[in-house]
C-alpha positions as CSV (number, residue, x, y, z in Angstrom):
1,M,-29.4,-5.7,-21.7
2,R,-30.7,-2.1,-22.2
3,R,-27.6,-0.7,-20.6
4,R,-25.4,-2.9,-22.6
5,N,-27.0,-1.7,-25.8
6,K,-26.6,1.8,-24.7
7,L,-22.9,1.3,-24.1
8,V,-22.5,-0.2,-27.6
9,A,-24.5,2.6,-29.2
10,I,-22.5,5.3,-27.4
11,D,-19.1,3.8,-28.4
12,V,-20.1,3.2,-32.0
13,V,-21.4,6.8,-32.4
14,G,-18.2,8.1,-30.7
15,A,-16.0,6.1,-33.1
16,V,-17.8,7.5,-36.1
17,A,-17.7,11.0,-34.7
18,L,-13.9,10.7,-34.4
19,L,-12.9,8.7,-37.4
20,V,-15.0,10.3,-40.1
21,P,-13.5,13.8,-39.4
22,A,-10.0,12.1,-39.3
23,Q,-10.6,10.7,-42.8
24,A,-11.8,14.1,-44.0
25,L,-8.8,15.8,-42.5
26,A,-6.5,13.3,-44.0
27,S,-7.8,14.1,-47.5
28,S,-7.2,17.8,-46.9
29,V,-3.6,17.8,-45.7
30,P,-0.5,16.3,-47.3
31,E,-0.5,13.2,-45.2
32,G,-2.9,11.2,-43.0
33,S,-3.4,7.6,-42.3
34,F,-6.3,5.2,-41.5
35,N,-5.2,2.1,-39.6
36,P,-7.4,-1.0,-39.2
37,G,-6.2,-4.0,-37.4
38,L,-6.3,-6.7,-34.7
39,L,-6.0,-6.1,-31.0
40,L,-4.8,-8.4,-28.2
41,S,-4.7,-7.4,-24.5
42,V,-3.4,-9.3,-21.5
43,G,-4.3,-7.7,-18.1
44,S,-5.9,-7.7,-14.7
45,G,-9.6,-7.8,-15.6
46,E,-12.2,-10.4,-14.9
47,Y,-10.8,-12.4,-17.8
48,P,-7.1,-11.6,-18.4
49,V,-7.1,-12.0,-22.2
50,G,-9.2,-9.9,-24.6
51,F,-9.3,-10.1,-28.4
52,G,-10.8,-7.8,-31.0
53,T,-10.2,-5.0,-33.4
54,E,-8.9,-1.5,-33.4
55,I,-9.3,1.3,-36.0
56,S,-7.5,4.5,-35.8
57,G,-7.1,7.6,-37.9
58,M,-4.1,10.0,-37.8
59,V,-3.4,13.3,-39.4
60,F,0.1,14.8,-39.8
61,P,-0.4,18.6,-40.0
62,K,3.2,19.2,-41.2
63,G,2.6,16.8,-44.2
64,D,5.3,14.4,-43.0
65,P,4.4,10.9,-41.7
66,G,7.5,11.1,-39.5
67,S,6.2,14.1,-37.6
68,I,3.8,14.3,-34.7
69,G,0.2,13.5,-35.6
70,Y,-3.1,13.5,-33.9
71,G,-6.4,11.6,-34.5
72,G,-8.9,9.2,-33.0
73,F,-9.3,5.5,-32.3
74,F,-12.0,2.9,-31.7
75,Q,-11.5,-0.5,-30.0
76,A,-13.9,-3.4,-29.7
77,Q,-12.9,-6.5,-27.7
78,T,-14.5,-9.6,-26.3
79,Y,-13.4,-11.4,-23.1
80,A,-14.1,-15.2,-23.3
81,G,-17.5,-14.4,-24.9
82,D,-18.8,-13.2,-21.5
83,Y,-18.5,-9.4,-21.9
84,A,-17.2,-6.8,-24.3
85,R,-15.1,-3.8,-24.0
86,L,-15.6,-0.8,-26.4
87,A,-13.5,2.3,-26.3
88,F,-13.0,5.5,-28.3
89,G,-10.9,8.6,-27.9
90,F,-8.0,10.7,-29.1
91,Q,-4.4,9.8,-29.9
92,L,-1.3,12.0,-30.1
93,G,2.2,11.0,-31.2
94,N,3.9,8.9,-33.9
95,V,6.3,6.1,-33.2
96,V,5.5,6.6,-29.6
97,G,2.5,8.5,-28.2
98,G,-0.4,8.5,-25.9
99,E,-4.2,8.2,-25.9
100,L,-7.2,9.3,-23.8
101,G,-10.8,8.3,-24.2
102,I,-13.9,6.6,-22.8
103,A,-14.4,2.9,-22.4
104,G,-17.6,0.9,-21.9
105,L,-17.6,-2.6,-20.5
106,T,-20.8,-4.6,-20.9
107,R,-22.4,-6.7,-18.2
108,S,-20.9,-10.0,-17.3
109,D,-21.8,-12.8,-14.9
110,L,-20.0,-11.0,-12.1
111,H,-20.1,-7.3,-13.0
112,T,-22.6,-4.7,-14.1
113,S,-22.1,-2.6,-17.2
114,T,-19.5,0.1,-16.5
115,F,-18.4,3.3,-18.0
116,A,-14.6,4.0,-17.6
117,L,-11.8,6.3,-18.4
118,H,-9.4,4.9,-21.0
119,T,-5.7,6.0,-20.8
120,G,-2.6,4.5,-22.5
121,V,0.8,4.9,-24.0
122,F,1.9,3.1,-27.2
123,A,4.8,2.4,-29.4
124,S,4.6,1.3,-33.0
125,A,6.9,0.2,-35.9
126,A,5.5,-0.6,-39.3
127,V,2.5,-2.9,-38.8
128,L,3.2,-3.9,-35.2
129,G,2.4,-1.9,-32.1
130,T,2.5,-2.4,-28.3
131,G,1.5,-0.4,-25.3
132,L,0.2,-0.2,-21.8
133,R,-3.5,0.6,-21.1
134,V,-5.2,1.5,-17.9
135,T,-9.0,1.4,-17.6
136,I,-10.4,3.3,-14.6
137,P,-14.2,2.8,-13.8
138,M,-16.4,5.9,-13.5
139,T,-19.7,4.2,-12.5
140,G,-20.6,2.1,-9.6
141,A,-22.6,-1.0,-8.7
142,D,-26.0,-1.6,-10.3
143,H,-28.7,-4.3,-9.9
144,G,-26.8,-5.9,-7.1
145,L,-23.6,-6.3,-9.1
146,P,-20.4,-4.4,-8.6
147,A,-18.8,-2.4,-11.5
148,H,-15.8,-3.7,-13.4
149,G,-12.6,-2.8,-11.5
150,V,-9.5,-1.0,-12.6
151,E,-7.8,-2.9,-15.4
152,V,-4.1,-2.6,-16.3
153,S,-3.3,-4.3,-19.6
154,W,-0.4,-4.9,-22.0
155,V,-1.6,-4.4,-25.5
156,L,-0.4,-5.8,-28.8
157,T,-1.7,-4.6,-32.2
158,L,-1.3,-5.7,-35.8
159,K,-2.5,-3.0,-38.1
160,V,-2.3,-2.1,-41.8
161,P,-1.7,1.7,-42.3
162,I,-3.5,3.0,-45.3
163,Y,-2.2,6.5,-46.1
164,S,-4.6,9.0,-47.5
165,G,-4.5,12.7,-48.4
166,K,-3.4,14.4,-51.5
167,I,-1.3,12.3,-53.9
168,F,1.8,14.4,-54.1
169,N,5.0,14.1,-56.2
170,S,7.4,16.9,-55.3
171,F,10.3,17.3,-57.6
172,G,11.9,20.7,-56.7
173,R,14.2,21.7,-53.9
174,P,12.0,23.1,-51.0
175,L,12.0,26.7,-49.9
176,R,12.0,26.8,-46.1
177,D,11.4,29.0,-43.2
178,E,11.6,28.2,-39.5
179,Q,8.3,26.2,-39.7
180,G,9.3,24.1,-42.7
181,P,8.7,24.2,-46.5
182,I,6.6,27.0,-47.9
183,T,4.9,27.7,-51.2
184,A,2.7,30.3,-52.7
185,A,-1.0,29.9,-52.8
186,A,-2.6,28.9,-56.1
187,R,-4.9,31.3,-58.0
188,E,-6.5,31.5,-61.4
189,A,-3.9,33.2,-63.6
190,S,-2.9,33.2,-67.2
191,G,0.8,34.1,-66.9
192,W,2.2,30.6,-66.1
193,A,0.2,28.0,-68.2
194,D,-1.8,27.4,-71.3
195,I,-4.7,24.9,-71.5
196,R,-3.2,21.9,-73.4
197,D,-4.8,19.3,-75.6
198,P,-8.3,18.6,-74.4
199,A,-7.8,14.9,-75.4
200,L,-5.7,14.6,-72.3
201,V,-8.8,14.8,-70.1
202,A,-11.6,13.7,-72.4
203,H,-11.8,10.1,-71.0
204,L,-11.6,11.2,-67.3
205,S,-14.4,11.7,-64.9
206,T,-14.9,15.0,-63.0
207,R,-13.5,13.5,-59.9
208,E,-10.4,12.1,-61.7
209,R,-9.7,15.5,-63.3
210,E,-10.0,17.3,-59.9
211,E,-7.6,14.8,-58.3
212,L,-5.1,15.1,-61.1
213,A,-5.3,18.9,-61.1
214,A,-4.6,18.9,-57.4
215,L,-1.6,16.6,-57.9
216,W,0.0,18.7,-60.6
217,L,-0.9,21.9,-58.8
218,E,1.0,20.8,-55.7
219,A,4.0,19.9,-57.9
220,A,3.8,23.2,-59.7
221,L,3.8,25.2,-56.5
222,A,6.8,23.3,-55.2
223,E,8.7,23.9,-58.4
224,H,7.7,27.6,-58.3
225,A,9.1,27.8,-54.7
226,S,12.3,26.2,-55.9
227,I,13.1,29.2,-58.1
228,A,13.4,31.2,-54.9
229,T,15.5,28.5,-53.3
230,F,18.1,28.6,-56.0
231,A,18.1,32.4,-56.1
232,A,18.8,32.5,-52.4
233,L,21.5,29.8,-52.8
234,A,23.2,32.0,-55.4
235,L,23.3,34.9,-52.9
236,E,24.7,32.6,-50.2
237,L,27.4,31.4,-52.5
238,L,28.2,35.0,-53.5
239,A,28.6,35.9,-49.9
240,L,31.0,33.1,-49.4
241,G,33.1,34.0,-52.5
242,A,32.1,31.0,-54.6
243,P,33.6,30.5,-58.0
244,A,31.8,31.4,-61.2
245,D,30.9,27.9,-62.2
246,L,28.9,27.3,-59.0
247,L,27.1,30.7,-59.4
248,A,26.3,30.0,-63.1
249,A,25.0,26.6,-62.3
250,C,22.7,28.0,-59.6
251,Q,21.3,30.5,-62.0
252,Q,20.7,27.7,-64.6
253,A,18.9,25.6,-61.9
254,A,16.6,28.5,-61.2
255,Q,15.7,28.7,-64.9
256,D,15.2,25.0,-64.9
257,E,12.7,25.3,-62.0
258,T,10.9,28.0,-63.8
259,E,10.4,25.7,-66.8
260,H,9.3,22.9,-64.4
261,A,6.8,25.1,-62.8
262,R,5.4,26.3,-66.2
263,L,5.1,22.6,-67.4
264,S,3.4,21.6,-64.1
265,F,1.0,24.6,-64.1
266,G,0.1,23.7,-67.7
267,L,-0.8,20.2,-66.8
268,A,-2.7,21.3,-63.7
269,S,-4.6,23.8,-65.8
270,T,-5.5,21.2,-68.4
271,Y,-7.0,18.9,-65.8
272,A,-8.8,21.7,-64.0
273,G,-10.1,23.3,-67.2
274,L,-8.9,26.8,-66.3
275,P,-5.5,28.6,-66.2
276,L,-3.8,28.2,-62.8
277,G,-0.7,30.0,-61.4
278,P,0.9,31.0,-58.2
279,G,-0.1,33.9,-56.0
280,T,2.3,35.8,-53.8
281,L,5.2,33.9,-52.2
282,P,6.1,34.6,-48.6
283,L,9.9,34.8,-48.9
284,P,11.8,33.9,-45.7
285,A,14.8,35.9,-44.5
286,T,18.1,34.6,-45.8
287,A,19.9,33.6,-42.6
288,R,22.8,31.6,-44.0
289,L,24.9,34.4,-45.5
290,G,28.5,33.6,-44.7
291,D,27.7,30.3,-43.2
292,A,29.4,27.6,-45.2
293,A,28.4,24.8,-42.9
294,A,24.7,25.6,-43.2
295,V,24.9,25.8,-47.0
296,A,26.7,22.5,-47.1
297,Y,24.1,20.8,-44.8
298,L,21.1,21.9,-46.9
299,S,22.9,21.1,-50.1
300,F,23.4,17.6,-48.8
301,T,19.9,17.0,-47.4
302,D,17.8,18.8,-50.0
303,G,20.2,18.5,-53.0
304,C,22.4,15.4,-52.8
305,I,19.6,13.3,-51.3
306,G,16.4,15.2,-52.1
307,E,17.1,15.9,-55.8
308,T,18.6,12.5,-56.4
309,F,15.3,11.1,-55.2
310,A,13.3,13.6,-57.2
311,A,15.2,12.6,-60.4
312,A,14.5,8.9,-59.7
313,L,10.9,9.7,-58.9
314,A,10.4,11.6,-62.2
315,R,12.1,8.8,-64.2
316,R,9.8,6.2,-62.6
317,A,6.7,8.4,-63.3
318,Q,7.8,8.9,-66.9
319,R,8.0,5.2,-67.6
320,H,4.3,4.7,-66.7
321,A,2.9,7.9,-68.1
322,A,0.5,7.2,-70.9
323,D,0.1,10.7,-72.2
324,P,3.0,12.1,-74.3
325,A,2.7,15.6,-72.8
326,V,3.0,14.2,-69.3
327,A,5.9,11.9,-70.3
328,R,7.8,14.8,-71.9
329,A,7.4,17.0,-68.8
330,L,8.6,14.2,-66.5
331,A,11.6,13.5,-68.8
332,R,12.7,17.2,-68.6
333,I,12.3,17.2,-64.8
334,A,14.2,14.0,-64.3
335,T,17.2,15.2,-66.4
336,D,17.3,18.6,-64.7
337,E,16.9,17.2,-61.1
338,A,19.9,14.9,-61.7
339,R,22.0,17.9,-62.8
340,H,20.8,19.8,-59.7
341,A,21.9,16.9,-57.5
342,A,25.3,17.0,-59.2
343,L,25.5,20.7,-58.4
344,A,24.7,20.0,-54.7
345,W,27.7,17.6,-54.5
346,S,29.9,20.3,-56.0
347,I,28.7,22.8,-53.4
348,V,29.3,20.4,-50.6
349,A,32.8,19.7,-51.8
350,W,33.6,23.4,-52.2
351,C,32.2,24.2,-48.7
352,L,34.3,21.4,-47.2
353,A,37.4,22.9,-48.8
354,L,36.5,26.4,-47.7
355,D,35.9,25.7,-44.0
356,P,37.0,22.1,-43.3
357,A,36.5,21.9,-39.5
358,R,33.0,23.4,-39.3
359,V,31.7,21.8,-42.4
360,R,33.1,18.4,-41.5
361,A,31.5,18.6,-38.1
362,T,28.1,19.7,-39.5
363,L,28.1,17.0,-42.2
364,G,29.2,14.4,-39.7
365,A,26.2,15.3,-37.6
366,A,24.0,15.0,-40.7
367,L,25.2,11.4,-41.1
368,A,24.2,10.7,-37.5
369,E,20.6,11.8,-38.1
370,P,18.0,9.1,-38.8
371,E,17.0,8.4,-42.4
372,I,13.9,10.2,-43.6
373,E,11.0,8.2,-45.0
374,A,9.5,9.4,-48.3
375,P,6.3,11.4,-47.4
376,A,4.2,9.7,-50.0
377,A,0.6,8.5,-50.2
378,P,-0.6,5.5,-52.1
379,L,-3.1,5.9,-54.9
380,T,-6.1,4.8,-52.8
381,D,-8.5,6.6,-50.6
382,V,-9.0,5.8,-46.9
383,L,-11.3,2.8,-47.8
384,G,-8.7,1.3,-50.2
385,L,-10.7,2.3,-53.3
386,P,-8.9,3.7,-56.4
387,I,-9.0,7.5,-56.5
388,V,-7.8,8.0,-60.1
389,P,-5.8,6.2,-62.7
390,A,-3.0,8.5,-61.5
391,A,0.0,6.4,-62.4
392,R,-0.8,7.0,-66.1
393,H,-0.8,10.7,-65.4
394,G,2.5,11.2,-63.5
395,A,1.9,9.8,-59.9
396,V,4.0,7.1,-58.2
397,P,2.5,4.8,-55.6
398,A,3.9,5.0,-52.1
399,D,5.2,1.5,-52.1
400,E,7.4,2.5,-55.0
401,Q,8.4,5.9,-53.7
402,K,9.8,4.7,-50.4
403,P,12.4,2.3,-51.9
404,L,13.5,5.1,-54.3
405,R,14.0,7.5,-51.4
406,R,15.8,4.9,-49.3
407,R,18.2,4.1,-52.1
408,A,18.9,7.8,-52.8
409,E,19.6,8.5,-49.1
410,R,21.8,5.5,-48.5
411,T,23.8,6.1,-51.6
412,A,24.3,9.7,-50.7
413,R,25.3,8.9,-47.1
414,A,27.9,6.4,-48.4
415,R,29.3,8.9,-50.7
416,L,29.5,11.6,-48.1
417,K,31.4,9.3,-45.8
418,R,34.0,8.8,-48.5
419,M,34.1,12.6,-49.0
420,L,34.8,13.2,-45.3
421,R,37.5,10.6,-45.3
422,A,39.2,12.1,-48.4
423,P,37.7,15.6,-48.9
424,R,40.3,16.7,-51.5
425,E,39.3,13.9,-53.8
426,A,35.6,14.5,-53.5
427,R,35.3,16.8,-56.5
428,V,36.9,14.4,-58.9
429,E,34.7,11.5,-57.9
430,G,32.1,12.3,-60.5
431,D,28.8,14.2,-60.5
432,V,30.6,17.5,-60.8
433,I,28.8,20.4,-62.6
434,P,28.3,19.2,-66.2
């Protein structure tokens, strides 16, 4: 009994040691998840069927739930009420991945309590997961009973992913380097925002103001980076000999993003109670000069899809925004992002006419890529408790963001297929530069 209690205590402490930091990390990066659920295993142990629970925490350092993540897990199972299996360890992966940890099997009628190595591979889709697990004993016989033997089990899980981290609505077109999107660091600065009506925050708690300041600061930094994105795009189009209307539209888009950043920094500053602005922006080298296929590809992914989604996201946020200042900012962003998506379609059509073979091949490859899920977090923390009344202040819950992203992507893909079938007709289809 004493050894059984020791096993239980070690596993519970190990689970807390892994999952509490995972939750803390999830709240400090753009995306993390906490996944409680049920666990069923069928294998070669003393009793073939085990039933219990699994809790895991995963962090996505790149801020994208579709990227590789890492975290910890804790499993607790019972086998016919005779003995229990408790395990904790680390996980790495996403849709598929692997795990490594320590397992403890309590004493049964036939075996003594046993420490073991836990290894496994898993695959998951939405709430369902499956995998193969191997338990290798690391302790031997005790009190005249042999240790539990090697166990190979098929595992089935049913889990509910609860996304945590910063609530983030990104409206601008991202600025990228080889590692992904980049933004400036935030700093206290007076050149980008004024403190707005204090009535906006009078009814909010300190925690709510902090969360809302973080939300709008993230949006402001993304909008600020988009200024550079459109400036770089104008240079790329100049190098390709683009017509004046495309260049003028790029310059107008950069001015739009400047206003979006100013509005967003203003709201962030109001919630924070001090003026906030951007620091230095690490500009990437422009590598697409003279490359019409690369310009067309990013115009399709970040513009035709991304800014259509951004416009829909801003419209949805505007409808539920209770404060007039927030609603006005979102209305401006929605209108401008829709125009930027139209610009992206015009650029794709022009590039397709400029270099039909290479651009057609590149865009065809883009259509073969899998759809990208919206990297959004619901308005709850890791325990499912409300963080802020954020929907009234410009945030959109994840369960509403994902369908918007899916609709924008599928609509854009269908339109691009029509363009590739009849490229000369693409520019008269609509959504040309207003």
